[in-house]
C-alpha positions, 0 to 999 in steps of 0.5 A: 495181588489179585485184590490190589489189581481189582482195587486199582482197576476199580479206582481207575474206572471211577476216576473216568466217571464210571459208576461205583457198581459198574466199576466193581463189575467191570473190574471183576470181569477184567480180572476173571477173563480166561487168560488173566484168570489162568495166569493168576491161578498159575501165580507167575510174574504176570500177577505182580506185573499187572498189579504194578502196571495198574498202580503205575497208572494210578500214580501217573494220574496223581502225578506221584512220579516217585511211586510211578518209577518204583512200581514201573521198575518193579513191574519191569523186574518181574517180566523178562519181556518187560525191557521192551516197554522202555525201548518202545517209547524211545523209538 
């Protein structure tokens, strides 16, 4: 899952005009920050939800709403506190 998160983050950065080397470096830095790295090593539900949320961003930018819905629901199912993600936009 860490690989999927890395690739998704790199693609998101590339779509925003960041260079290839810089996007790879920034993705590596993002995923190896102490908090994220510790959660990835524990292999909790956070690992899957981070990958799914990055993939949801990619799907939304590509206007692939079926994939967006699928990965968002999967991300929500992996986190107990994720139901708040749906309640916040409704407020």
